[in-house]
C-alpha positions, 0 to 999 in steps of 0.5 A: 185363676179358677175355683180350683186355685182358691186357697181357703185361708188366703184373703182375696181382693174384690177384683179377684173375687169378681174375676172368679165369678165372672162379674165386674168389680163394681158388681162384686162391691155391691154384693159385699156392701149389701151383705150378700158376700161375707167379707172380713171387717174393714178398717176405715170407711175407705178400706177395700173389701176382703173376702176369705178363700173359704167363703169363696169356696162355699159360694162357688159350691152354690153355683157349680152348674154355672161355673163354666161360662160360654164365650157366646153367652149374651149380655142378657144371659150373663145378667140373668146368671149374675142375678141367679148367683146373687140370689144364691149368695144371699141365701147362703149369707142368710143361712150363715147368720140366722140361727137354726131352729135347733139352736133355739131350744 
């Protein structure tokens, strides 16, 4: 599955999200836990995180340049890319939560 296959109104698991972004399931869970990735409300403490396809599409737009990963990418290059992606995801999540200055007037 690739970003072109993501359906906006479908709900995706953390592992599906992780596969799309080329990170481990545990990394994706940490992003969800930190609030860097917008998730649907969890029902119960042991419930899995669920991510809406529309949010995946929006997050994918923040990392268009690094979507196609080379198989020759080293672990340190992959870690650096993951950090850049997480920073971009965090900025996107903050922009969705913080009201703009126009709304406060």
